[in-house]
C-alpha positions as CSV (number, residue, x, y, z in Angstrom):
1,M,-1.5,-91.2,6.6
2,V,-0.3,-89.0,9.3
3,E,-3.1,-87.6,11.6
4,I,-3.0,-83.8,11.8
5,R,-4.7,-82.3,14.8
6,L,-5.2,-78.5,15.0
7,T,-6.7,-76.3,17.7
8,N,-9.7,-74.7,16.2
9,T,-10.5,-71.3,17.6
10,R,-14.1,-71.6,16.5
11,T,-14.6,-74.7,18.6
12,R,-11.9,-74.1,21.2
13,K,-10.9,-77.8,20.7
14,K,-8.0,-79.7,19.3
15,E,-9.6,-81.5,16.4
16,S,-8.5,-84.0,13.7
17,F,-8.1,-82.1,10.5
18,T,-9.9,-83.6,7.6
19,P,-9.7,-81.4,4.4
20,L,-12.7,-80.7,2.4
21,D,-11.0,-81.9,-0.7
22,P,-7.7,-83.8,-0.2
23,R,-6.8,-83.0,-3.7
24,N,-6.9,-79.2,-3.0
25,V,-6.3,-78.3,0.7
26,R,-7.0,-74.6,0.9
27,L,-5.7,-72.0,3.4
28,Y,-6.0,-68.2,3.8
29,L,-3.7,-66.0,6.0
30,C,-4.4,-62.3,6.6
31,G,-1.4,-60.4,5.2
32,P,0.0,-56.9,5.9
33,T,-1.3,-53.5,5.2
34,V,1.5,-52.2,3.1
35,Y,2.5,-48.7,4.4
36,D,5.6,-49.5,6.4
37,R,8.2,-52.2,7.3
38,A,6.9,-55.4,8.8
39,H,7.6,-55.5,12.6
40,L,8.9,-58.7,14.3
41,G,5.3,-59.7,15.5
42,N,4.2,-59.6,11.8
43,A,6.5,-62.3,11.0
44,R,5.1,-64.9,13.4
45,P,1.9,-65.8,11.6
46,V,3.9,-65.9,8.4
47,L,6.3,-68.5,9.9
48,V,3.5,-70.5,11.6
49,F,1.6,-70.8,8.3
50,D,4.9,-71.5,6.4
51,V,5.4,-74.6,8.5
52,L,1.7,-75.6,8.3
53,V,1.8,-75.4,4.6
54,R,5.1,-77.5,4.5
55,L,3.3,-80.1,6.6
56,L,0.2,-80.2,4.5
57,R,2.3,-80.5,1.3
58,Q,4.3,-83.3,2.8
59,V,1.1,-85.2,3.8
60,Y,-1.2,-84.4,0.9
61,G,1.3,-83.7,-1.8
62,A,3.0,-80.5,-3.1
63,G,0.5,-80.0,-5.8
64,H,-2.6,-80.5,-3.6
65,V,-2.3,-77.3,-1.4
66,T,-3.4,-73.8,-2.3
67,Y,-2.0,-71.1,0.0
68,V,-3.4,-67.4,-0.2
69,R,-2.0,-64.5,1.7
70,N,-3.3,-61.0,0.8
71,F,-1.9,-57.5,0.7
72,T,-4.1,-54.6,1.9
73,D,-3.2,-51.8,-0.3
74,V,-6.1,-49.5,0.2
75,D,-6.2,-48.1,3.8
76,D,-6.4,-44.9,5.7
77,K,-2.8,-45.5,7.1
78,I,-1.6,-45.6,3.5
79,N,-3.5,-42.5,2.6
80,A,-1.9,-40.7,5.6
81,K,1.5,-41.6,4.6
82,A,0.8,-40.5,1.0
83,A,-0.4,-37.1,2.3
84,A,2.5,-36.7,4.7
85,T,5.2,-37.6,2.2
86,G,3.6,-36.3,-1.0
87,R,4.3,-39.6,-2.8
88,P,1.8,-41.5,-4.9
89,I,0.0,-44.3,-3.1
90,R,0.9,-46.8,-5.7
91,D,4.6,-45.9,-5.2
92,I,4.3,-46.5,-1.4
93,T,2.5,-49.8,-1.7
94,E,4.9,-51.2,-4.4
95,E,7.9,-50.1,-2.3
96,T,6.4,-51.7,0.8
97,I,5.5,-54.9,-0.9
98,G,9.1,-55.2,-2.2
99,W,10.4,-54.7,1.4
100,Y,7.9,-57.3,2.7
101,H,8.9,-59.9,0.2
102,A,12.6,-59.3,0.9
103,D,12.2,-59.6,4.6
104,M,10.0,-62.7,4.6
105,D,12.3,-64.4,2.1
106,A,15.2,-63.7,4.5
107,L,13.3,-65.7,7.1
108,G,13.0,-68.7,4.7
109,A,9.3,-68.3,4.3
110,D,8.0,-69.7,1.0
111,R,5.8,-67.3,-0.9
112,P,2.1,-68.2,-1.2
113,D,0.5,-69.6,-4.3
114,H,-1.5,-66.4,-4.5
115,E,-0.9,-62.9,-3.1
116,P,-4.0,-60.9,-4.1
117,R,-4.0,-57.1,-3.6
118,A,-7.2,-55.5,-2.4
119,T,-7.3,-52.9,-5.2
120,D,-7.4,-55.8,-7.8
121,Y,-10.7,-57.1,-6.3
122,I,-12.8,-54.1,-5.9
123,T,-15.4,-55.5,-8.4
124,Q,-15.8,-58.5,-6.3
125,M,-16.2,-56.6,-3.2
126,I,-18.9,-54.4,-4.7
127,A,-20.7,-57.6,-5.9
128,M,-20.5,-59.1,-2.4
129,I,-21.9,-55.9,-0.8
130,E,-24.8,-55.8,-3.3
131,N,-25.5,-59.4,-2.4
132,L,-25.6,-58.6,1.3
133,I,-28.1,-55.7,0.8
134,T,-30.3,-57.9,-1.3
135,R,-30.2,-60.5,1.5
136,R,-31.1,-57.7,4.0
137,H,-27.8,-58.2,5.9
138,A,-26.5,-54.6,5.0
139,Y,-28.0,-51.2,4.5
140,V,-27.1,-47.9,2.9
141,A,-26.8,-44.8,5.2
142,E,-25.3,-41.4,4.2
143,G,-23.1,-42.7,1.4
144,H,-22.0,-45.7,3.6
145,V,-23.0,-49.3,3.4
146,L,-22.9,-51.1,6.7
147,F,-23.4,-54.7,7.8
148,D,-26.4,-55.3,10.1
149,V,-24.7,-57.4,12.9
150,R,-28.1,-58.2,14.5
151,S,-29.1,-60.0,11.3
152,F,-26.5,-62.7,11.8
153,P,-27.4,-64.8,14.9
154,D,-24.1,-66.4,15.2
155,Y,-22.1,-63.1,15.4
156,G,-19.7,-63.5,18.3
157,R,-19.3,-67.2,18.0
158,L,-15.6,-67.0,16.9
159,S,-14.6,-64.7,19.7
160,G,-16.9,-66.2,22.3
161,R,-18.7,-63.0,23.2
162,S,-22.2,-61.7,22.9
163,V,-23.0,-58.6,20.9
164,D,-24.1,-56.7,24.1
165,D,-20.7,-57.7,25.8
166,M,-18.8,-56.5,22.7
167,I,-20.6,-53.1,22.8
168,A,-19.7,-52.7,26.5
169,G,-16.0,-53.7,26.0
170,A,-14.9,-53.1,22.5
171,R,-13.6,-50.1,20.6
172,V,-16.3,-49.4,18.1
173,E,-16.7,-46.6,15.7
174,V,-19.7,-44.4,16.8
175,A,-21.6,-42.8,14.0
176,P,-25.1,-41.4,14.0
177,F,-26.1,-43.3,10.9
178,K,-25.5,-46.7,12.4
179,R,-28.6,-48.7,13.3
180,D,-26.4,-50.5,16.0
181,P,-23.1,-49.5,17.5
182,M,-21.5,-52.9,16.4
183,D,-22.5,-52.5,12.7
184,F,-19.5,-52.1,10.7
185,V,-18.6,-50.5,7.3
186,L,-18.6,-52.3,4.1
187,W,-18.2,-49.3,1.9
188,K,-17.5,-45.7,2.6
189,P,-17.4,-42.5,0.5
190,S,-14.0,-41.0,-0.6
191,G,-13.1,-37.4,-0.2
192,E,-10.8,-35.3,-2.4
193,G,-7.4,-36.8,-2.6
194,Q,-8.4,-40.2,-1.4
195,P,-8.5,-43.3,-3.6
196,G,-12.0,-44.1,-4.7
197,W,-14.0,-46.4,-7.2
198,D,-17.4,-45.9,-8.8
199,S,-20.1,-47.9,-7.1
200,P,-23.9,-48.0,-6.8
201,W,-23.5,-45.9,-3.6
202,G,-21.2,-43.2,-5.1
203,N,-17.4,-42.9,-5.4
204,G,-15.8,-44.6,-2.5
205,R,-13.6,-47.4,-1.2
206,P,-14.1,-50.6,0.7
207,G,-14.0,-51.2,4.5
208,W,-11.1,-53.3,5.7
209,H,-13.2,-56.4,6.6
210,I,-14.8,-57.0,3.3
211,E,-11.5,-57.4,1.5
212,C,-10.5,-60.7,2.8
213,S,-14.0,-62.1,2.4
214,A,-14.1,-61.2,-1.3
215,M,-10.6,-62.3,-2.1
216,S,-10.9,-65.6,-0.2
217,A,-14.2,-66.4,-2.0
218,A,-12.7,-65.6,-5.4
219,L,-9.6,-67.7,-4.9
220,L,-10.7,-70.5,-2.6
221,G,-14.5,-70.6,-2.8
222,P,-17.2,-70.0,-0.2
223,S,-16.0,-72.9,1.9
224,F,-12.3,-73.6,2.4
225,D,-10.2,-75.4,5.1
226,I,-8.1,-73.1,7.2
227,H,-8.0,-69.4,8.0
228,G,-5.3,-67.8,10.2
229,G,-3.8,-64.7,11.6
230,G,-2.6,-63.2,14.9
231,I,-4.9,-63.4,18.0
232,D,-5.4,-59.6,17.6
233,L,-7.4,-60.1,14.4
234,Q,-9.8,-62.5,16.1
235,F,-12.1,-59.6,16.9
236,P,-13.3,-57.6,15.1
237,H,-11.6,-58.5,11.8
238,H,-12.2,-62.2,11.7
239,E,-15.5,-62.1,13.6
240,N,-16.7,-59.6,10.8
241,E,-15.3,-61.8,8.0
242,V,-17.3,-64.8,9.3
243,A,-20.5,-62.7,9.4
244,Q,-20.4,-61.2,6.0
245,S,-19.1,-64.3,4.3
246,C,-21.7,-66.6,5.8
247,C,-24.5,-64.2,4.9
248,A,-23.3,-63.6,1.4
249,H,-22.9,-67.4,0.8
250,P,-25.5,-69.1,3.1
251,D,-24.8,-72.4,1.3
252,G,-21.0,-72.2,2.3
253,D,-19.2,-72.5,5.6
254,F,-16.4,-70.1,5.0
255,A,-13.4,-71.3,7.1
256,H,-13.8,-74.7,8.8
257,V,-10.6,-74.3,11.1
258,W,-9.4,-71.1,12.6
259,L,-5.8,-70.8,13.8
260,H,-4.6,-67.8,15.8
261,N,-1.1,-67.4,17.0
262,E,-0.4,-65.5,20.3
263,M,1.4,-62.2,20.5
264,L,5.1,-61.4,20.7
265,Q,7.1,-59.9,23.6
266,V,10.6,-58.5,23.8
267,E,12.7,-59.4,26.8
268,G,9.5,-60.2,28.7
269,K,7.5,-57.0,27.8
270,K,5.0,-56.1,25.3
271,M,6.7,-54.7,22.1
272,S,5.8,-51.0,21.8
273,K,7.4,-47.8,20.6
274,S,6.8,-46.2,23.9
275,L,9.0,-48.7,25.7
276,G,11.7,-48.4,23.1
277,N,11.6,-52.1,22.3
278,F,10.0,-51.9,18.9
279,F,11.7,-53.2,16.0
280,T,11.2,-54.5,12.5
281,V,12.5,-57.6,10.9
282,R,14.8,-55.3,8.8
283,D,16.2,-53.8,11.9
284,L,17.4,-57.2,13.1
285,L,18.6,-58.2,9.8
286,D,20.6,-54.9,9.5
287,Q,22.0,-55.5,13.0
288,G,23.5,-58.8,11.8
289,V,20.9,-61.2,13.2
290,P,20.6,-63.9,10.4
291,G,17.1,-64.7,9.2
292,E,17.7,-68.3,9.9
293,V,18.3,-67.4,13.6
294,I,15.1,-65.3,13.7
295,R,13.2,-68.3,12.3
296,F,14.7,-70.7,14.9
297,V,13.8,-68.4,17.8
298,M,10.2,-67.9,16.5
299,L,9.6,-71.6,16.0
300,S,11.1,-72.6,19.4
301,T,7.8,-71.5,21.0
302,H,4.5,-73.0,20.3
303,Y,2.3,-70.8,18.2
304,R,-0.5,-70.6,20.8
305,K,1.8,-69.4,23.5
306,P,3.2,-65.8,23.8
307,M,6.7,-65.7,22.1
308,D,9.4,-63.8,24.0
309,W,12.2,-62.5,21.8
310,T,15.4,-62.1,23.8
311,E,19.0,-61.6,22.8
312,A,19.9,-64.6,24.8
313,K,17.6,-66.9,22.7
314,A,19.1,-65.4,19.5
315,R,22.7,-66.2,20.7
316,D,21.7,-69.7,21.7
317,A,20.0,-70.2,18.3
318,E,22.9,-69.0,16.4
319,A,25.2,-71.4,18.3
320,V,22.9,-74.3,17.6
321,L,22.6,-73.5,13.9
322,R,26.3,-73.0,13.4
323,R,26.9,-76.4,14.9
324,W,24.1,-78.0,12.8
325,R,25.4,-76.4,9.6
326,G,29.0,-77.7,10.4
327,L,27.6,-81.3,10.9
328,A,25.4,-81.1,7.7
329,A,28.1,-79.8,5.4
330,G,28.4,-82.1,2.4
331,I,25.6,-84.4,3.7
332,E,22.9,-85.4,1.2
333,P,19.5,-85.4,2.8
334,A,17.3,-88.4,3.1
335,A,14.4,-88.8,0.8
336,S,11.8,-87.9,3.6
337,P,12.0,-86.2,7.0
338,A,11.9,-88.3,10.1
339,P,8.5,-89.5,11.4
340,A,9.2,-88.0,14.7
341,V,9.2,-84.6,13.1
342,I,6.1,-85.1,11.1
343,E,4.2,-86.4,14.2
344,A,5.3,-83.4,16.3
345,L,4.1,-81.0,13.7
346,G,0.9,-83.0,13.3
347,D,0.2,-82.4,16.9
348,D,-1.1,-78.9,16.5
349,L,2.1,-77.6,14.9
350,N,4.3,-78.5,17.9
351,T,7.4,-76.8,16.4
352,A,9.3,-77.0,19.6
353,G,8.8,-80.6,19.8
354,A,10.0,-81.0,16.2
355,I,13.1,-79.0,17.1
356,A,13.7,-81.4,20.1
357,A,13.5,-84.3,17.6
358,L,16.2,-82.6,15.5
359,H,18.4,-82.5,18.6
360,E,17.8,-86.2,19.2
361,M,18.7,-87.0,15.6
362,V,22.0,-85.2,15.9
363,A,22.8,-87.2,19.0
364,G,22.0,-90.4,17.1
365,D,24.3,-89.5,14.3
366,D,21.7,-90.1,11.5
367,L,22.8,-87.0,9.5
368,P,20.9,-87.7,6.2
369,L,17.6,-87.9,8.1
370,F,18.6,-85.0,10.3
371,V,19.2,-82.7,7.3
372,A,16.0,-83.8,5.6
373,S,14.1,-83.1,8.7
374,A,15.7,-79.7,9.3
375,R,14.8,-78.6,5.9
376,M,11.3,-79.7,6.4
377,L,11.2,-76.9,9.1
378,G,13.0,-74.4,6.9
379,F,16.5,-74.8,8.5
380,L,19.8,-75.6,6.9
381,T,18.6,-74.7,3.4
382,P,21.2,-73.4,0.9
383,E,19.3,-70.2,0.5
384,L,19.7,-69.3,4.2
385,G,23.3,-70.5,4.7
386,A,25.4,-67.5,3.6
387,W,25.6,-66.1,7.2
388,A,27.2,-69.1,8.5
389,E,30.0,-69.2,5.8
390,A,33.3,-67.5,6.0
391,G,34.0,-65.2,3.0
392,D,37.3,-65.5,1.1
393,E,38.7,-62.5,3.0
394,T,37.7,-63.9,6.5
395,A,39.1,-67.3,5.5
396,A,42.3,-65.9,4.3
397,L,42.7,-63.9,7.5
398,I,42.1,-66.9,9.8
399,E,44.6,-69.0,7.8
400,A,47.2,-66.3,8.1
401,L,46.7,-66.1,11.9
402,L,47.0,-69.9,12.1
403,A,50.2,-69.7,10.2
404,A,51.5,-67.0,12.6
405,R,50.5,-69.1,15.5
406,G,52.4,-72.1,14.1
407,E,55.5,-69.8,13.5
408,A,55.2,-68.5,17.1
409,R,55.1,-72.0,18.5
410,K,58.2,-73.1,16.5
411,A,60.0,-69.9,17.8
412,R,58.8,-70.7,21.4
413,D,57.1,-67.3,21.4
414,F,54.3,-68.7,23.6
415,A,53.0,-65.2,24.5
416,R,52.2,-64.5,20.8
417,A,50.8,-68.0,20.3
418,D,48.6,-67.6,23.4
419,A,47.5,-64.1,22.2
420,I,46.3,-65.5,18.8
421,R,44.5,-68.4,20.7
422,D,42.8,-66.0,23.0
423,G,42.0,-63.6,20.1
424,F,40.3,-66.4,18.1
425,K,38.0,-67.2,21.1
426,S,37.2,-63.5,21.5
427,A,36.4,-63.1,17.9
428,G,34.2,-66.2,17.8
429,V,36.5,-68.5,15.8
430,E,36.7,-72.1,17.1
431,V,40.0,-73.9,16.4
432,K,40.6,-77.6,16.7
433,D,44.1,-79.1,16.4
434,T,44.1,-82.4,14.6
435,A,46.8,-84.8,13.3
436,S,46.2,-83.5,9.9
437,G,46.3,-79.8,11.0
438,A,44.2,-77.1,12.4
439,E,40.4,-77.1,11.7
440,W,38.4,-74.0,12.3
441,S,34.8,-72.8,12.2
442,L,32.8,-69.6,13.0
443,A,31.1,-69.8,16.4
444,A,28.0,-67.8,17.7
445,G,28.8,-64.2,17.9
446,F,31.6,-64.2,15.3
447,D,33.0,-60.7,15.1
448,A,35.0,-59.8,11.9
449,A,36.1,-56.5,13.5
450,R,37.8,-58.3,16.4
451,L,39.5,-60.8,14.0
452,A,40.9,-57.8,12.0
453,D,42.1,-56.1,15.3
454,L,43.8,-59.4,16.3
455,A,45.6,-59.6,13.0
456,K,47.0,-56.1,13.4
457,A,48.0,-56.7,17.0
458,V,50.1,-59.8,16.2
459,G,51.2,-58.6,12.8
460,A,49.7,-61.3,10.8
């Protein structure tokens, strides 16, 4: 069996991965708060875990992996949007979940086995909070229930900081009813117009951190294999998850392996609205950047390194994928991906190394193995291929221009023939003349508008 080694945030070491139960390898990824479109950075953990799940299913079997990614559908940001727009909260969350599914589908990310919504697990959250109070790890104060951080000696182990250091350097919610500044909310009262549920502490709603602990326990058990998310969630969200889960289930270990991906930059700078370089996945898709190209750029950088999105990388990725799709057309994939790709992914999800192995396979001309290996990474799938195909109208226009070029050559009208040749190049159409006739393909940066202008200019 292939050895999988993963860098565990908890131990800060690359370790051999041994599942708790090889018949059911269990993973949990923190999902989105559903009040707006997913920005590009939100897509990175989704794609990292998508590749990880593909690898685990390849190694342990498709039916032996359980993947959970949640939706946070109760949150103050959602409440604020509902108040600002006058729309019902449920309408906003349903719409946003639909957007999220469409955008992640466009990137070739398989949907998880379970996508729990926080509002469906309120009962489990209340039960977990009651358990924490009984075990003296939580206390009630002014309608709130708070976790007593000092009751968990290992608090800070995941992020590698002491509680006192956290107090000095972290953004914590100051409240007079807290015993300690680092204590965090498990349950809070709901005011008029805010969503609320009946509980032993009055009408209220859960704090953010308790959601994932309750949902992961319900679907994966008190001990499971891998928990992941962006590095921005390491503290306080994941640190708090560890504390409340381990205290509620002292016989369990919660997550054995923690994976955290680094942040995303745009053209070398942090993505932010103030810099004008903030955009959503949908923004890129609507601008004509194919989802497969976004996936390629994302996976070209190791998940533990900052990922820099640039237009140049997107152009290069499009060129590579167009060439690969041209080579793969009509090729039946091999039964299994290449060992070199599996080994690269087994080495702490080295997706850049796996892509390098694909390039080597193309050079070696083993196309069936290449196609199987590319699909293992989520590339060259039929579902993502529409962007690289010419529609009937485009194909007819290119054929008409090729016919016009042939007529110009016969008439020795070289100026017109050269204009068509140059126009093809400008529009991103590659033409190769062979003994059996001209062969063409769409290149990176294909521009349908330029092709139409060319046809008008030369009268084709």
